[in-house]
C-alpha positions in Angstrom: 0.0 0.0 0.0 1.3 3.4 -0.9 1.7 6.1 1.7 -1.1 8.3 0.2 -3.4 5.3 0.0 -2.9 4.4 3.7 -3.3 8.1 4.7 -6.6 8.2 2.8 -8.0 5.0 4.3 -6.9 6.0 7.8 -8.1 9.6 7.5 -4.8 11.1 8.3 -2.3 13.2 6.3 0.5 11.7 4.2 3.0 13.7 6.4 1.9 11.5 9.4 2.6 8.3 7.5 6.0 9.6 6.4 6.8 10.6 10.1 5.7 7.2 11.4 7.9 5.4 8.8 10.8 7.7 9.7 10.5 7.0 13.4 9.7 10.6 14.3 9.7 10.7 18.1 7.1 13.4 18.4 4.4 11.7 16.3 1.0 11.6 18.1 0.5 8.2 19.7 -3.3 8.2 19.2 -2.9 8.7 15.5 -0.2 6.0 15.3 -2.4 3.5 17.1 -5.3 4.3 14.7 -3.0 3.7 11.7 -1.8 0.4 13.2 -5.4 -0.6 13.7 -6.3 0.1 10.1 -3.4 -2.1 9.2 -4.6 -4.9 11.5 -1.8 -4.4 14.0 -1.9 -3.8 17.7 0.5 -3.0 20.5 0.6 -4.8 23.9 2.1 -2.9 26.8 3.5 -4.8 29.8 4.6 -3.7 33.2 8.4 -3.7 33.7 9.7 -7.2 34.2 6.5 -8.7 32.8 6.9 -10.8 29.6 4.2 -12.3 27.5 4.7 -15.9 26.6 4.6 -16.6 22.8 2.7 -19.6 21.6 
C-alpha cells in the first residue's frame, strides 16, 4: 500500500505516515495507534519485568 493510500484509508495526512515510517519521536500516539489498527496491528504494553509468553 502506498503512503497516500494508507493516509486516505486512515483519514490522516501523508505527512503523518512519512513521520511514522521515519520514526519521528514526536508523532502523536493516538494517530499512530489508529493507523496500526487500520493495518490490522496492535501493541501490547506490559509492566516492567513482565513478559508475554509466545505460543
